[in-house]
PDB file of N, CA, C and O in Angstrom:
ATOM      1  N   MET A   1      77.133 102.983  81.310  1.00  0.00           N
ATOM      2  CA  MET A   1      76.008 102.969  81.454  1.00  0.00           C
ATOM      3  C   MET A   1      75.441 103.860  80.539  1.00  0.00           C
ATOM      4  O   MET A   1      75.875 105.012  80.519  1.00  0.00           O
ATOM      5  N   SER A   2      74.432 103.484  79.681  1.00  0.00           N
ATOM      6  CA  SER A   2      73.707 104.464  78.833  1.00  0.00           C
ATOM      7  C   SER A   2      72.410 105.248  79.570  1.00  0.00           C
ATOM      8  O   SER A   2      71.944 104.759  80.600  1.00  0.00           O
ATOM      9  N   SER A   3      71.996 106.156  79.152  1.00  0.00           N
ATOM     10  CA  SER A   3      70.793 106.870  79.567  1.00  0.00           C
ATOM     11  C   SER A   3      69.405 105.994  79.862  1.00  0.00           C
ATOM     12  O   SER A   3      68.470 106.406  80.550  1.00  0.00           O
ATOM     13  N   THR A   4      69.461 104.823  79.261  1.00  0.00           N
ATOM     14  CA  THR A   4      68.423 104.000  79.330  1.00  0.00           C
ATOM     15  C   THR A   4      68.489 102.957  80.170  1.00  0.00           C
ATOM     16  O   THR A   4      67.431 102.431  80.517  1.00  0.00           O
ATOM     17  N   GLU A   5      69.659 102.490  80.625  1.00  0.00           N
ATOM     18  CA  GLU A   5      69.912 101.591  81.665  1.00  0.00           C
ATOM     19  C   GLU A   5      69.269 102.369  82.774  1.00  0.00           C
ATOM     20  O   GLU A   5      69.158 103.592  82.680  1.00  0.00           O
ATOM     21  N   THR A   6      68.697 101.479  84.176  1.00  0.00           N
ATOM     22  CA  THR A   6      68.469 101.933  85.180  1.00  0.00           C
ATOM     23  C   THR A   6      69.339 101.547  86.421  1.00  0.00           C
ATOM     24  O   THR A   6      69.925 100.465  86.375  1.00  0.00           O
ATOM     25  N   ILE A   7      69.473 102.337  87.519  1.00  0.00           N
ATOM     26  CA  ILE A   7      70.249 101.589  88.454  1.00  0.00           C
ATOM     27  C   ILE A   7      69.569 101.017  89.409  1.00  0.00           C
ATOM     28  O   ILE A   7      68.824 101.709  90.104  1.00  0.00           O
ATOM     29  N   PRO A   8      69.698  99.608  89.632  1.00  0.00           N
ATOM     30  CA  PRO A   8      68.720  98.748  91.149  1.00  0.00           C
ATOM     31  C   PRO A   8      68.746  99.726  92.140  1.00  0.00           C
ATOM     32  O   PRO A   8      69.679 100.458  92.469  1.00  0.00           O
ATOM     33  N   ALA A   9      67.453  99.642  92.638  1.00  0.00           N
ATOM     34  CA  ALA A   9      67.074 100.291  94.062  1.00  0.00           C
ATOM     35  C   ALA A   9      67.839 100.077  94.665  1.00  0.00           C
ATOM     36  O   ALA A   9      68.412  99.028  94.374  1.00  0.00           O
ATOM     37  N   GLY A  10      68.382 100.837  95.854  1.00  0.00           N
ATOM     38  CA  GLY A  10      69.162 100.349  96.923  1.00  0.00           C
ATOM     39  C   GLY A  10      70.720 100.137  96.250  1.00  0.00           C
ATOM     40  O   GLY A  10      71.494  99.442  96.908  1.00  0.00           O
ATOM     41  N   SER A  11      71.050 100.532  95.369  1.00  0.00           N
ATOM     42  CA  SER A  11      72.509 100.246  94.989  1.00  0.00           C
ATOM     43  C   SER A  11      73.364 101.701  95.616  1.00  0.00           C
ATOM     44  O   SER A  11      74.595 101.672  95.651  1.00  0.00           O
ATOM     45  N   HIS A  12      72.883 102.490  95.919  1.00  0.00           N
ATOM     46  CA  HIS A  12      73.740 103.650  96.550  1.00  0.00           C
ATOM     47  C   HIS A  12      73.582 103.330  98.153  1.00  0.00           C
ATOM     48  O   HIS A  12      73.857 104.304  98.854  1.00  0.00           O
ATOM     49  N   GLY A  13      73.280 102.414  98.702  1.00  0.00           N
ATOM     50  CA  GLY A  13      73.301 102.180  99.863  1.00  0.00           C
ATOM     51  C   GLY A  13      71.955 102.243 100.814  1.00  0.00           C
ATOM     52  O   GLY A  13      70.834 102.245 100.305  1.00  0.00           O
ATOM     53  N   SER A  14      72.116 102.282 101.919  1.00  0.00           N
ATOM     54  CA  SER A  14      70.753 102.595 102.876  1.00  0.00           C
ATOM     55  C   SER A  14      71.077 103.869 103.607  1.00  0.00           C
ATOM     56  O   SER A  14      72.244 104.260 103.603  1.00  0.00           O
ATOM     57  N   PRO A  15      70.138 104.552 104.238  1.00  0.00           N
ATOM     58  CA  PRO A  15      70.406 105.691 104.840  1.00  0.00           C
ATOM     59  C   PRO A  15      71.212 105.431 106.156  1.00  0.00           C
ATOM     60  O   PRO A  15      71.988 106.227 106.685  1.00  0.00           O
ATOM     61  N   ALA A  16      70.867 104.080 106.623  1.00  0.00           N
ATOM     62  CA  ALA A  16      71.820 103.616 107.890  1.00  0.00           C
ATOM     63  C   ALA A  16      73.359 103.426 107.248  1.00  0.00           C
ATOM     64  O   ALA A  16      74.309 104.017 107.763  1.00  0.00           O
ATOM     65  N   GLY A  17      73.488 102.763 106.360  1.00  0.00           N
ATOM     66  CA  GLY A  17      74.925 102.546 105.530  1.00  0.00           C
ATOM     67  C   GLY A  17      75.719 104.192 105.796  1.00  0.00           C
ATOM     68  O   GLY A  17      76.662 104.522 106.515  1.00  0.00           O
ATOM     69  N   THR A  18      75.030 104.805 105.057  1.00  0.00           N
ATOM     70  CA  THR A  18      75.350 106.172 104.704  1.00  0.00           C
ATOM     71  C   THR A  18      75.833 106.935 106.020  1.00  0.00           C
ATOM     72  O   THR A  18      76.884 107.540 106.232  1.00  0.00           O
ATOM     73  N   LEU A  19      74.700 106.705 106.853  1.00  0.00           N
ATOM     74  CA  LEU A  19      75.144 107.386 108.237  1.00  0.00           C
ATOM     75  C   LEU A  19      76.710 106.934 108.570  1.00  0.00           C
ATOM     76  O   LEU A  19      77.684 107.686 108.600  1.00  0.00           O
ATOM     77  N   ARG A  20      76.684 105.328 108.841  1.00  0.00           N
ATOM     78  CA  ARG A  20      77.862 104.710 109.133  1.00  0.00           C
ATOM     79  C   ARG A  20      79.197 105.150 108.560  1.00  0.00           C
ATOM     80  O   ARG A  20      80.274 105.239 109.150  1.00  0.00           O
ATOM     81  N   LEU A  21      78.952 105.370 107.476  1.00  0.00           N
ATOM     82  CA  LEU A  21      80.143 105.538 106.388  1.00  0.00           C
ATOM     83  C   LEU A  21      80.446 107.349 106.803  1.00  0.00           C
ATOM     84  O   LEU A  21      81.605 107.722 106.986  1.00  0.00           O
ATOM     85  N   TRP A  22      79.501 108.142 106.890  1.00  0.00           N
ATOM     86  CA  TRP A  22      79.709 109.543 107.177  1.00  0.00           C
ATOM     87  C   TRP A  22      80.225 109.661 108.797  1.00  0.00           C
ATOM     88  O   TRP A  22      80.960 110.608 109.074  1.00  0.00           O
ATOM     89  N   LEU A  23      79.898 108.844 109.707  1.00  0.00           N
ATOM     90  CA  LEU A  23      80.350 109.140 110.914  1.00  0.00           C
ATOM     91  C   LEU A  23      82.050 108.298 111.059  1.00  0.00           C
ATOM     92  O   LEU A  23      82.917 108.642 111.863  1.00  0.00           O
ATOM     93  N   ALA A  24      82.158 107.243 110.124  1.00  0.00           N
ATOM     94  CA  ALA A  24      83.527 106.855 109.679  1.00  0.00           C
ATOM     95  C   ALA A  24      84.262 107.862 109.557  1.00  0.00           C
ATOM     96  O   ALA A  24      85.162 108.180 110.335  1.00  0.00           O
ATOM     97  N   LEU A  25      83.802 108.662 108.182  1.00  0.00           N
ATOM     98  CA  LEU A  25      84.866 109.520 107.966  1.00  0.00           C
ATOM     99  C   LEU A  25      85.079 110.881 108.961  1.00  0.00           C
ATOM    100  O   LEU A  25      86.148 111.488 108.901  1.00  0.00           O
ATOM    101  N   ILE A  26      84.224 111.234 109.688  1.00  0.00           N
ATOM    102  CA  ILE A  26      84.359 111.856 110.922  1.00  0.00           C
ATOM    103  C   ILE A  26      85.334 111.332 111.841  1.00  0.00           C
ATOM    104  O   ILE A  26      86.171 112.063 112.370  1.00  0.00           O
ATOM    105  N   VAL A  27      85.268 110.216 112.031  1.00  0.00           N
ATOM    106  CA  VAL A  27      86.508 109.499 113.133  1.00  0.00           C
ATOM    107  C   VAL A  27      87.773 109.506 112.419  1.00  0.00           C
ATOM    108  O   VAL A  27      88.865 109.691 112.954  1.00  0.00           O
ATOM    109  N   ALA A  28      87.544 109.266 111.008  1.00  0.00           N
ATOM    110  CA  ALA A  28      89.027 109.413 110.163  1.00  0.00           C
ATOM    111  C   ALA A  28      89.582 110.869 110.468  1.00  0.00           C
ATOM    112  O   ALA A  28      90.705 111.109 110.913  1.00  0.00           O
ATOM    113  N   THR A  29      88.711 111.696 110.187  1.00  0.00           N
ATOM    114  CA  THR A  29      89.027 112.999 109.991  1.00  0.00           C
ATOM    115  C   THR A  29      89.554 113.486 111.475  1.00  0.00           C
ATOM    116  O   THR A  29      90.491 114.280 111.389  1.00  0.00           O
ATOM    117  N   LEU A  30      89.233 113.240 112.518  1.00  0.00           N
ATOM    118  CA  LEU A  30      89.721 113.623 113.686  1.00  0.00           C
ATOM    119  C   LEU A  30      90.753 112.610 114.052  1.00  0.00           C
ATOM    120  O   LEU A  30      91.634 113.059 114.784  1.00  0.00           O
ATOM    121  N   LEU A  31      90.856 111.410 113.738  1.00  0.00           N
ATOM    122  CA  LEU A  31      92.223 110.755 113.689  1.00  0.00           C
ATOM    123  C   LEU A  31      93.568 111.544 112.654  1.00  0.00           C
ATOM    124  O   LEU A  31      94.688 111.679 113.146  1.00  0.00           O
ATOM    125  N   THR A  32      93.383 111.832 111.770  1.00  0.00           N
ATOM    126  CA  THR A  32      94.177 112.464 110.770  1.00  0.00           C
ATOM    127  C   THR A  32      94.743 113.699 111.490  1.00  0.00           C
ATOM    128  O   THR A  32      95.959 113.888 111.509  1.00  0.00           O
ATOM    129  N   TRP A  33      93.820 114.606 112.128  1.00  0.00           N
ATOM    130  CA  TRP A  33      94.011 115.684 112.664  1.00  0.00           C
ATOM    131  C   TRP A  33      94.921 115.357 113.961  1.00  0.00           C
ATOM    132  O   TRP A  33      95.925 116.030 114.194  1.00  0.00           O
ATOM    133  N   GLN A  34      94.556 114.399 114.708  1.00  0.00           N
ATOM    134  CA  GLN A  34      95.292 113.958 116.138  1.00  0.00           C
ATOM    135  C   GLN A  34      96.715 113.410 115.571  1.00  0.00           C
ATOM    136  O   GLN A  34      97.720 113.616 116.251  1.00  0.00           O
ATOM    137  N   LEU A  35      96.799 112.826 114.535  1.00  0.00           N
ATOM    138  CA  LEU A  35      98.120 112.225 114.040  1.00  0.00           C
ATOM    139  C   LEU A  35      99.007 113.457 113.956  1.00  0.00           C
ATOM    140  O   LEU A  35     100.041 113.688 114.582  1.00  0.00           O
ATOM    141  N   GLY A  36      98.140 114.485 112.694  1.00  0.00           N
ATOM    142  CA  GLY A  36      99.051 115.650 112.308  1.00  0.00           C
ATOM    143  C   GLY A  36      99.449 116.481 113.464  1.00  0.00           C
ATOM    144  O   GLY A  36     100.469 117.133 113.243  1.00  0.00           O
ATOM    145  N   GLU A  37      99.045 116.602 114.368  1.00  0.00           N
ATOM    146  CA  GLU A  37      99.274 117.299 115.624  1.00  0.00           C
ATOM    147  C   GLU A  37     100.631 116.747 116.373  1.00  0.00           C
ATOM    148  O   GLU A  37     101.312 117.507 117.062  1.00  0.00           O
ATOM    149  N   GLY A  38     100.947 115.445 116.192  1.00  0.00           N
ATOM    150  CA  GLY A  38     101.650 114.543 117.077  1.00  0.00           C
ATOM    151  C   GLY A  38     103.181 114.718 116.454  1.00  0.00           C
ATOM    152  O   GLY A  38     104.060 113.996 116.924  1.00  0.00           O
ATOM    153  N   GLY A  39     103.508 115.648 115.425  1.00  0.00           N
ATOM    154  CA  GLY A  39     104.881 116.126 114.784  1.00  0.00           C
ATOM    155  C   GLY A  39     104.827 115.277 113.506  1.00  0.00           C
ATOM    156  O   GLY A  39     103.904 114.519 113.209  1.00  0.00           O
ATOM    157  N   GLY A  40     105.966 115.508 112.773  1.00  0.00           N
ATOM    158  CA  GLY A  40     106.006 115.444 111.353  1.00  0.00           C
ATOM    159  C   GLY A  40     107.153 114.182 111.046  1.00  0.00           C
ATOM    160  O   GLY A  40     108.121 114.334 110.301  1.00  0.00           O
ATOM    161  N   SER A  41     106.875 113.092 111.675  1.00  0.00           N
ATOM    162  CA  SER A  41     107.791 111.635 111.396  1.00  0.00           C
ATOM    163  C   SER A  41     107.424 111.089 110.206  1.00  0.00           C
ATOM    164  O   SER A  41     106.271 111.415 109.924  1.00  0.00           O
ATOM    165  N   LEU A  42     107.917 110.420 109.428  1.00  0.00           N
ATOM    166  CA  LEU A  42     107.893 109.994 108.388  1.00  0.00           C
ATOM    167  C   LEU A  42     106.500 108.984 108.536  1.00  0.00           C
ATOM    168  O   LEU A  42     105.506 109.155 107.831  1.00  0.00           O
ATOM    169  N   PRO A  43     106.604 107.956 109.529  1.00  0.00           N
ATOM    170  CA  PRO A  43     105.417 106.913 109.685  1.00  0.00           C
ATOM    171  C   PRO A  43     103.967 107.785 110.279  1.00  0.00           C
ATOM    172  O   PRO A  43     102.821 107.344 110.186  1.00  0.00           O
ATOM    173  N   LEU A  44     104.312 108.969 110.830  1.00  0.00           N
ATOM    174  CA  LEU A  44     102.815 109.662 110.759  1.00  0.00           C
ATOM    175  C   LEU A  44     102.515 110.068 109.853  1.00  0.00           C
ATOM    176  O   LEU A  44     101.298 110.144 109.683  1.00  0.00           O
ATOM    177  N   THR A  45     103.466 110.582 108.705  1.00  0.00           N
ATOM    178  CA  THR A  45     102.718 111.346 107.952  1.00  0.00           C
ATOM    179  C   THR A  45     102.315 110.216 106.609  1.00  0.00           C
ATOM    180  O   THR A  45     101.454 110.552 105.795  1.00  0.00           O
ATOM    181  N   VAL A  46     102.993 108.946 106.497  1.00  0.00           N
ATOM    182  CA  VAL A  46     102.416 107.764 105.789  1.00  0.00           C
ATOM    183  C   VAL A  46     100.953 107.439 106.262  1.00  0.00           C
ATOM    184  O   VAL A  46      99.984 107.278 105.521  1.00  0.00           O
ATOM    185  N   ALA A  47     100.970 107.378 107.483  1.00  0.00           N
ATOM    186  CA  ALA A  47      99.534 106.983 108.145  1.00  0.00           C
ATOM    187  C   ALA A  47      98.466 108.189 107.697  1.00  0.00           C
ATOM    188  O   ALA A  47      97.337 107.957 107.265  1.00  0.00           O
ATOM    189  N   VAL A  48      98.954 109.328 107.855  1.00  0.00           N
ATOM    190  CA  VAL A  48      98.017 110.401 107.480  1.00  0.00           C
ATOM    191  C   VAL A  48      97.608 110.240 106.069  1.00  0.00           C
ATOM    192  O   VAL A  48      96.407 110.228 105.798  1.00  0.00           O
ATOM    193  N   LEU A  49      98.527 110.112 105.122  1.00  0.00           N
ATOM    194  CA  LEU A  49      98.328 110.218 103.918  1.00  0.00           C
ATOM    195  C   LEU A  49      97.402 108.834 103.390  1.00  0.00           C
ATOM    196  O   LEU A  49      96.533 108.908 102.521  1.00  0.00           O
ATOM    197  N   GLY A  50      97.727 107.777 103.996  1.00  0.00           N
ATOM    198  CA  GLY A  50      96.804 106.749 103.870  1.00  0.00           C
ATOM    199  C   GLY A  50      95.630 106.651 104.015  1.00  0.00           C
ATOM    200  O   GLY A  50      94.799 106.170 103.245  1.00  0.00           O
ATOM    201  N   ILE A  51      95.426 107.371 105.602  1.00  0.00           N
ATOM    202  CA  ILE A  51      93.668 107.565 105.816  1.00  0.00           C
ATOM    203  C   ILE A  51      93.177 108.507 105.147  1.00  0.00           C
ATOM    204  O   ILE A  51      91.952 108.421 105.055  1.00  0.00           O
ATOM    205  N   ALA A  52      93.790 109.680 104.461  1.00  0.00           N
ATOM    206  CA  ALA A  52      93.120 110.463 103.495  1.00  0.00           C
ATOM    207  C   ALA A  52      92.849 109.834 102.124  1.00  0.00           C
ATOM    208  O   ALA A  52      91.878 110.130 101.428  1.00  0.00           O
ATOM    209  N   LEU A  53      93.862 108.875 101.772  1.00  0.00           N
ATOM    210  CA  LEU A  53      93.462 108.171 100.546  1.00  0.00           C
ATOM    211  C   LEU A  53      92.283 107.239 100.719  1.00  0.00           C
ATOM    212  O   LEU A  53      91.499 107.179  99.772  1.00  0.00           O
ATOM    213  N   LEU A  54      92.068 106.583 101.676  1.00  0.00           N
ATOM    214  CA  LEU A  54      90.764 105.711 101.883  1.00  0.00           C
ATOM    215  C   LEU A  54      89.722 106.601 102.308  1.00  0.00           C
ATOM    216  O   LEU A  54      88.581 106.147 102.228  1.00  0.00           O
ATOM    217  N   LYS A  55      89.861 107.758 102.739  1.00  0.00           N
ATOM    218  CA  LYS A  55      88.696 108.547 103.048  1.00  0.00           C
ATOM    219  C   LYS A  55      88.284 109.289 101.736  1.00  0.00           C
ATOM    220  O   LYS A  55      87.128 109.683 101.583  1.00  0.00           O
ATOM    221  N   GLY A  56      89.264 109.472 100.787  1.00  0.00           N
ATOM    222  CA  GLY A  56      88.711 109.929  99.403  1.00  0.00           C
ATOM    223  C   GLY A  56      88.134 108.823  98.542  1.00  0.00           C
ATOM    224  O   GLY A  56      87.220 109.035  97.744  1.00  0.00           O
ATOM    225  N   ALA A  57      88.691 107.642  98.726  1.00  0.00           N
ATOM    226  CA  ALA A  57      88.297 106.504  97.887  1.00  0.00           C
ATOM    227  C   ALA A  57      86.676 106.172  98.334  1.00  0.00           C
ATOM    228  O   ALA A  57      85.853 105.806  97.495  1.00  0.00           O
ATOM    229  N   ALA A  58      86.386 106.331  99.593  1.00  0.00           N
ATOM    230  CA  ALA A  58      85.031 106.208 100.571  1.00  0.00           C
ATOM    231  C   ALA A  58      84.196 107.166  99.785  1.00  0.00           C
ATOM    232  O   ALA A  58      83.212 106.730  99.187  1.00  0.00           O
ATOM    233  N   VAL A  59      84.490 108.377  99.738  1.00  0.00           N
ATOM    234  CA  VAL A  59      83.788 109.660  99.399  1.00  0.00           C
ATOM    235  C   VAL A  59      83.092 109.386  97.686  1.00  0.00           C
ATOM    236  O   VAL A  59      81.929 109.445  97.287  1.00  0.00           O
ATOM    237  N   ALA A  60      84.446 109.064  96.936  1.00  0.00           N
ATOM    238  CA  ALA A  60      84.269 108.869  95.673  1.00  0.00           C
ATOM    239  C   ALA A  60      83.330 107.579  95.276  1.00  0.00           C
ATOM    240  O   ALA A  60      82.384 107.757  94.509  1.00  0.00           O
ATOM    241  N   LEU A  61      83.530 106.645  95.663  1.00  0.00           N
ATOM    242  CA  LEU A  61      82.687 105.486  95.581  1.00  0.00           C
ATOM    243  C   LEU A  61      81.134 105.341  96.123  1.00  0.00           C
ATOM    244  O   LEU A  61      80.206 104.828  95.497  1.00  0.00           O
ATOM    245  N   ASP A  62      81.084 105.906  97.410  1.00  0.00           N
ATOM    246  CA  ASP A  62      79.833 105.923  98.059  1.00  0.00           C
ATOM    247  C   ASP A  62      79.217 107.089  97.637  1.00  0.00           C
ATOM    248  O   ASP A  62      78.426 106.940  96.705  1.00  0.00           O
ATOM    249  N   PHE A  63      79.374 108.266  98.091  1.00  0.00           N
ATOM    250  CA  PHE A  63      78.797 109.673  97.815  1.00  0.00           C
ATOM    251  C   PHE A  63      78.814 110.245  96.260  1.00  0.00           C
ATOM    252  O   PHE A  63      77.984 110.982  95.729  1.00  0.00           O
ATOM    253  N   MET A  64      79.766 109.794  95.816  1.00  0.00           N
ATOM    254  CA  MET A  64      79.655 110.458  94.352  1.00  0.00           C
ATOM    255  C   MET A  64      79.038 108.993  93.289  1.00  0.00           C
ATOM    256  O   MET A  64      78.816 108.996  92.079  1.00  0.00           O
ATOM    257  N   ALA A  65      78.931 108.157  94.018  1.00  0.00           N
ATOM    258  CA  ALA A  65      78.092 107.109  93.453  1.00  0.00           C
ATOM    259  C   ALA A  65      79.150 106.163  92.033  1.00  0.00           C
ATOM    260  O   ALA A  65      78.786 105.730  90.940  1.00  0.00           O
ATOM    261  N   LEU A  66      80.107 106.154  92.514  1.00  0.00           N
ATOM    262  CA  LEU A  66      81.190 105.758  91.192  1.00  0.00           C
ATOM    263  C   LEU A  66      81.656 104.335  91.631  1.00  0.00           C
ATOM    264  O   LEU A  66      82.651 103.809  91.134  1.00  0.00           O
ATOM    265  N   ARG A  67      80.812 103.681  92.680  1.00  0.00           N
ATOM    266  CA  ARG A  67      80.963 102.126  92.885  1.00  0.00           C
ATOM    267  C   ARG A  67      80.408 101.591  91.807  1.00  0.00           C
ATOM    268  O   ARG A  67      80.960 100.645  91.245  1.00  0.00           O
ATOM    269  N   HIS A  68      79.251 102.107  91.362  1.00  0.00           N
ATOM    270  CA  HIS A  68      78.375 101.361  90.092  1.00  0.00           C
ATOM    271  C   HIS A  68      78.633 102.238  88.487  1.00  0.00           C
ATOM    272  O   HIS A  68      78.043 101.976  87.438  1.00  0.00           O
ATOM    273  N   ALA A  69      79.472 103.100  88.657  1.00  0.00           N
ATOM    274  CA  ALA A  69      80.006 103.372  87.333  1.00  0.00           C
ATOM    275  C   ALA A  69      81.029 102.802  86.425  1.00  0.00           C
ATOM    276  O   ALA A  69      81.803 101.901  86.751  1.00  0.00           O
ATOM    277  N   PRO A  70      80.995 103.270  85.483  1.00  0.00           N
ATOM    278  CA  PRO A  70      81.848 102.396  84.419  1.00  0.00           C
ATOM    279  C   PRO A  70      83.249 102.214  85.102  1.00  0.00           C
ATOM    280  O   PRO A  70      83.632 103.034  85.937  1.00  0.00           O
ATOM    281  N   PRO A  71      83.970 101.185  84.758  1.00  0.00           N
ATOM    282  CA  PRO A  71      85.406 101.242  85.438  1.00  0.00           C
ATOM    283  C   PRO A  71      86.109 102.408  84.862  1.00  0.00           C
ATOM    284  O   PRO A  71      86.623 103.074  85.761  1.00  0.00           O
ATOM    285  N   LEU A  72      86.296 102.849  83.781  1.00  0.00           N
ATOM    286  CA  LEU A  72      87.134 103.751  83.348  1.00  0.00           C
ATOM    287  C   LEU A  72      87.129 104.997  84.298  1.00  0.00           C
ATOM    288  O   LEU A  72      88.182 105.357  84.825  1.00  0.00           O
ATOM    289  N   TRP A  73      85.983 105.638  84.514  1.00  0.00           N
ATOM    290  CA  TRP A  73      85.628 106.807  85.575  1.00  0.00           C
ATOM    291  C   TRP A  73      86.006 106.427  86.759  1.00  0.00           C
ATOM    292  O   TRP A  73      86.629 107.265  87.410  1.00  0.00           O
ATOM    293  N   ARG A  74      85.831 105.502  87.190  1.00  0.00           N
ATOM    294  CA  ARG A  74      86.199 105.061  88.747  1.00  0.00           C
ATOM    295  C   ARG A  74      87.669 104.865  88.791  1.00  0.00           C
ATOM    296  O   ARG A  74      88.293 105.478  89.658  1.00  0.00           O
ATOM    297  N   ASN A  75      88.327 104.057  87.933  1.00  0.00           N
ATOM    298  CA  ASN A  75      89.733 103.980  87.724  1.00  0.00           C
ATOM    299  C   ASN A  75      90.493 105.345  87.397  1.00  0.00           C
ATOM    300  O   ASN A  75      91.659 105.500  87.762  1.00  0.00           O
ATOM    301  N   LEU A  76      89.847 106.255  86.749  1.00  0.00           N
ATOM    302  CA  LEU A  76      90.592 107.604  86.640  1.00  0.00           C
ATOM    303  C   LEU A  76      90.510 108.505  87.915  1.00  0.00           C
ATOM    304  O   LEU A  76      91.390 109.291  88.266  1.00  0.00           O
ATOM    305  N   LEU A  77      89.265 108.268  88.589  1.00  0.00           N
ATOM    306  CA  LEU A  77      89.338 109.064  89.700  1.00  0.00           C
ATOM    307  C   LEU A  77      90.148 108.639  90.957  1.00  0.00           C
ATOM    308  O   LEU A  77      90.848 109.389  91.638  1.00  0.00           O
ATOM    309  N   LEU A  78      89.912 107.161  91.173  1.00  0.00           N
ATOM    310  CA  LEU A  78      90.902 106.745  92.186  1.00  0.00           C
ATOM    311  C   LEU A  78      92.352 106.843  91.738  1.00  0.00           C
ATOM    312  O   LEU A  78      93.244 106.929  92.583  1.00  0.00           O
ATOM    313  N   GLY A  79      92.665 106.831  90.201  1.00  0.00           N
ATOM    314  CA  GLY A  79      94.076 106.823  90.148  1.00  0.00           C
ATOM    315  C   GLY A  79      94.843 108.405  90.434  1.00  0.00           C
ATOM    316  O   GLY A  79      95.984 108.740  90.754  1.00  0.00           O
ATOM    317  N   TRP A  80      93.442 109.225  90.107  1.00  0.00           N
ATOM    318  CA  TRP A  80      94.052 110.554  90.313  1.00  0.00           C
ATOM    319  C   TRP A  80      94.544 110.832  91.885  1.00  0.00           C
ATOM    320  O   TRP A  80      95.527 111.453  92.291  1.00  0.00           O
ATOM    321  N   LEU A  81      93.585 110.200  92.546  1.00  0.00           N
ATOM    322  CA  LEU A  81      93.691 110.583  94.093  1.00  0.00           C
ATOM    323  C   LEU A  81      94.744 109.939  94.583  1.00  0.00           C
ATOM    324  O   LEU A  81      95.274 110.362  95.611  1.00  0.00           O
ATOM    325  N   LEU A  82      95.282 108.677  93.858  1.00  0.00           N
ATOM    326  CA  LEU A  82      96.565 108.029  94.383  1.00  0.00           C
ATOM    327  C   LEU A  82      97.658 108.961  93.770  1.00  0.00           C
ATOM    328  O   LEU A  82      98.606 109.331  94.463  1.00  0.00           O
ATOM    329  N   PHE A  83      97.525 109.323  92.509  1.00  0.00           N
ATOM    330  CA  PHE A  83      98.607 110.317  92.108  1.00  0.00           C
ATOM    331  C   PHE A  83      98.922 111.412  93.067  1.00  0.00           C
ATOM    332  O   PHE A  83     100.085 111.563  93.442  1.00  0.00           O
ATOM    333  N   VAL A  84      97.958 112.189  93.491  1.00  0.00           N
ATOM    334  CA  VAL A  84      98.038 113.499  94.312  1.00  0.00           C
ATOM    335  C   VAL A  84      98.638 112.889  95.641  1.00  0.00           C
ATOM    336  O   VAL A  84      99.698 113.383  96.024  1.00  0.00           O
ATOM    337  N   CYS A  85      98.054 111.823  96.422  1.00  0.00           N
ATOM    338  CA  CYS A  85      98.535 111.392  97.387  1.00  0.00           C
ATOM    339  C   CYS A  85     100.016 111.167  97.332  1.00  0.00           C
ATOM    340  O   CYS A  85     100.732 111.729  98.161  1.00  0.00           O
ATOM    341  N   ALA A  86     100.563 110.324  96.341  1.00  0.00           N
ATOM    342  CA  ALA A  86     101.873 109.885  95.668  1.00  0.00           C
ATOM    343  C   ALA A  86     102.655 111.195  95.774  1.00  0.00           C
ATOM    344  O   ALA A  86     103.778 111.134  96.276  1.00  0.00           O
ATOM    345  N   LEU A  87     102.136 112.484  95.316  1.00  0.00           N
ATOM    346  CA  LEU A  87     103.156 113.551  94.842  1.00  0.00           C
ATOM    347  C   LEU A  87     103.059 114.569  96.309  1.00  0.00           C
ATOM    348  O   LEU A  87     103.981 115.354  96.532  1.00  0.00           O
ATOM    349  N   ILE A  88     102.083 114.491  97.092  1.00  0.00           N
ATOM    350  CA  ILE A  88     102.435 114.985  98.451  1.00  0.00           C
ATOM    351  C   ILE A  88     103.281 114.174  99.318  1.00  0.00           C
ATOM    352  O   ILE A  88     103.939 114.767 100.172  1.00  0.00           O
ATOM    353  N   GLY A  89     103.364 112.855  99.225  1.00  0.00           N
ATOM    354  CA  GLY A  89     104.464 112.288  99.860  1.00  0.00           C
ATOM    355  C   GLY A  89     105.766 112.222  99.326  1.00  0.00           C
ATOM    356  O   GLY A  89     106.769 112.059 100.022  1.00  0.00           O
ATOM    357  N   LEU A  90     105.766 112.341  98.129  1.00  0.00           N
ATOM    358  CA  LEU A  90     107.227 112.887  97.484  1.00  0.00           C
ATOM    359  C   LEU A  90     107.752 114.291  97.938  1.00  0.00           C
ATOM    360  O   LEU A  90     108.934 114.563  98.153  1.00  0.00           O
ATOM    361  N   ALA A  91     106.935 114.940  98.023  1.00  0.00           N
ATOM    362  CA  ALA A  91     107.044 116.550  98.191  1.00  0.00           C
ATOM    363  C   ALA A  91     107.631 116.551  99.711  1.00  0.00           C
ATOM    364  O   ALA A  91     108.660 117.124 100.072  1.00  0.00           O
ATOM    365  N   TYR A  92     106.683 115.725 100.578  1.00  0.00           N
ATOM    366  CA  TYR A  92     107.263 115.739 101.999  1.00  0.00           C
ATOM    367  C   TYR A  92     108.437 114.897 102.306  1.00  0.00           C
ATOM    368  O   TYR A  92     108.917 114.879 103.440  1.00  0.00           O
ATOM    369  N   TRP A  93     108.936 114.166 101.283  1.00  0.00           N
ATOM    370  CA  TRP A  93     110.020 113.091 101.593  1.00  0.00           C
ATOM    371  C   TRP A  93     111.518 114.013 101.130  1.00  0.00           C
ATOM    372  O   TRP A  93     112.596 114.077 101.722  1.00  0.00           O
ATOM    373  N   LYS A  94     111.127 114.578 100.009  1.00  0.00           N
ATOM    374  CA  LYS A  94     112.116 115.337  99.527  1.00  0.00           C
ATOM    375  C   LYS A  94     112.299 116.510 100.573  1.00  0.00           C
ATOM    376  O   LYS A  94     113.484 116.785 100.757  1.00  0.00           O
ATOM    377  N   GLY A  95     111.468 117.201 101.241  1.00  0.00           N
ATOM    378  CA  GLY A  95     111.558 118.303 101.938  1.00  0.00           C
ATOM    379  C   GLY A  95     112.514 117.970 103.419  1.00  0.00           C
ATOM    380  O   GLY A  95     113.353 118.712 103.928  1.00  0.00           O
ATOM    381  N   ILE A  96     112.098 116.707 103.850  1.00  0.00           N
ATOM    382  CA  ILE A  96     113.163 116.372 105.100  1.00  0.00           C
ATOM    383  C   ILE A  96     114.555 115.630 104.604  1.00  0.00           C
ATOM    384  O   ILE A  96     115.445 115.352 105.409  1.00  0.00           O
ATOM    385  N   ALA A  97     114.652 115.317 103.089  1.00  0.00           N
ATOM    386  CA  ALA A  97     116.092 115.197 102.902  1.00  0.00           C
ATOM    387  C   ALA A  97     116.906 116.232 102.775  1.00  0.00           C
ATOM    388  O   ALA A  97     118.114 116.052 102.620  1.00  0.00           O
TER     389      ALA A  97
END
């Protein structure tokens, strides 16, 4: 998007939608915290990393406004997020092996 293009009004969501997303992120944070307290089994770890990946994607797409960014920027950030979660999962898997 060039500097002369304008972003349509409302493309970043409504205040009510932002509040709902923020509340969902809070609930997801509490859920991952509760799951993390439950022990270190592989399914729980996968669930926590999956929720963290979804939370990161939501923050990037909505709060960082990458939903309407050029695909290169969006894919780079989401790919980086997936890569980091995969590395954490691999480190966990190698640690229990």
